[in-house]
C-alpha positions in Angstrom: 0.1 0.3 0.1 3.1 2.3 0.8 4.3 1.6 -2.6 1.2 3.2 -4.5 1.2 6.3 -2.2 4.6 6.8 -3.3 3.6 5.9 -6.5 1.0 8.9 -6.7 2.9 11.3 -5.5 5.6 10.9 -8.0 6.0 12.9 -11.2 6.9 9.8 -13.3 5.0 9.0 -16.4 5.2 5.3 -16.0 2.2 3.9 -14.2 2.8 2.1 -11.1 1.5 -1.3 -11.4 4.1 -0.9 -14.6 6.8 -0.3 -12.5 6.1 -3.0 -9.6 5.1 -5.7 -12.1 8.8 -5.2 -13.8 10.6 -5.0 -10.7 9.0 -8.5 -9.8 9.9 -10.0 -13.1 13.4 -8.8 -12.3 13.6 -10.3 -9.0 12.6 -13.7 -9.9 14.7 -13.4 -12.9 17.6 -12.9 -10.9 16.3 -16.2 -8.6 16.2 -17.9 -11.4 19.9 -17.1 -12.4 21.4 -17.8 -9.2 19.7 -21.6 -9.2 21.1 -22.0 -12.6 24.7 -20.4 -11.7 24.8 -23.0 -9.0 23.9 -26.1 -11.0 26.5 -24.9 -13.2 29.6 -24.7 -10.2 29.3 -28.5 -10.1 30.0 -28.7 -13.7 33.3 -29.6 -15.3 34.7 -27.3 -18.2 33.1 -29.0 -21.0 30.0 -29.4 -19.1 30.0 -32.7 -17.5 29.1 -33.6 -14.1 32.3 -33.3 -11.8 32.9 -34.6 -7.9 36.0 -33.7 -6.2 38.5 -36.1 -4.3 40.1 -34.9 -0.7 43.0 -37.1 0.3 46.6 -37.5 2.1 49.4 -38.5 0.7 51.8 -40.6 3.1 55.5 -41.7 3.2 55.0 -45.6 3.6 58.4 -46.1 5.4 57.9 -43.0 7.7 54.3 -43.3 8.1 54.6 -39.4 7.7 52.3 -36.7 5.4 54.4 -35.8 2.3 54.4 -32.2 3.0 54.2 -29.6 0.5 55.2 -31.4 -2.6 53.7 -31.2 -5.6 52.0 -34.4 -7.6 50.6 -35.0 -10.9 47.4 -36.9 -10.9 46.0 -38.5 -13.5 42.5 -40.2 -14.3 43.4 -43.0 -16.2 41.5 -43.5 -19.8 40.8 -39.7 -19.9 42.7 -36.4 -20.9 42.4 -35.4 -17.7 45.9 -34.6 -15.6 46.3 -32.1 -12.9 49.3 -30.8 -10.5 48.3 -31.3 -7.0 50.3 -30.1 -4.2 49.8 -31.2 -0.6 49.9 -28.7 2.4 51.8 -29.0 5.5 49.6 -32.0 6.5 50.1 -33.8 3.3 46.6 -33.1 2.5 45.1 -32.2 -0.8 42.2 -31.5 -2.8 41.4 -32.6 -6.5 38.6 -30.8 -8.3 36.4 -31.3 -11.4 36.7 -35.0 -11.6 34.5 -36.4 -14.5 31.2 -38.7 -12.9 31.6 -42.1 -13.0 34.1 -45.2 -12.1 37.7 -43.8 -12.3 41.1 -44.8 -11.7 43.4 -41.9 -9.7 47.1 -42.3 -10.7 49.5 -40.0 -8.3 52.8 -39.7 -9.8 56.0 -37.8 -8.9 59.5 -38.2 -9.9 61.3 -39.7 -7.1 58.6 -41.9 -6.1 56.7 -45.1 -7.8 53.5 -43.7 -9.1 50.0 -45.0 -7.3 47.0 -45.9 -8.5 43.2 -46.3 -6.6 41.0 -47.8 -9.1 37.1 -48.3 -8.7 36.8 -44.8 -7.3 32.7 -43.8 -7.6 32.7 -40.2 -8.8 29.5 -38.8 -7.7 28.3 -35.2 -9.1 29.2 -32.6 -5.8 30.5 -35.3 -3.3 34.0 -35.2 -2.2 35.7 -38.7 -1.8 38.2 -38.9 1.0 41.2 -41.1 0.3 44.5 -41.8 1.4 47.9 -42.6 -0.6 51.3 -44.5 0.4 53.8 -43.5 -1.6 57.1 -45.4 -1.7 60.4 -43.8 -2.5 61.6 -44.9 -5.8 65.4 -46.6 -6.0 67.7 -44.4 -7.5 69.2 -45.7 -10.6 72.9 -45.1 -11.0 73.7 -44.0 -14.2 77.2 -44.0 -15.2 78.7 -41.6 -18.3 81.1 -43.6 -20.3 83.8 -40.9 -21.4 85.7 -42.3 -24.5 88.7 -40.0 -25.8 88.5 -38.7 -29.0 91.4 -38.0 -31.3 91.0 -35.1 -33.7 93.4 -35.5 -37.1 93.9 -32.7 -38.8 94.4 -33.2 -42.7 
């Protein structure tokens, strides 16, 4: 009622009921667009549904977290590959993983690759997992130096 009173006193050429109607439509449109943006947040770059994995990487020998280290995360049979960085507690989060049954491989130079098979990724759900990594045995590369004789002609 107060809106109509204010409308009558204004010198606008646009009728009040039209202004209120337009404002309601704008309000409803903004609510609708918010819902669309929230739904699309759970979708990947190409529009497919995605989920997340939250995990911790532990050294299998020391049983301590592998902190502040970059690993490569690969989803087998897809083009998905991302670098993940563990925090001070060895924890990481990996987002935008395609929905479905996936195999996740964690790899880093100096460690053997570790895989978790049969992970069921669901839209908007975070799966918690633990990886135990084993340091790779050092390979000793010996350089073979052969003397070369240069002849000038």
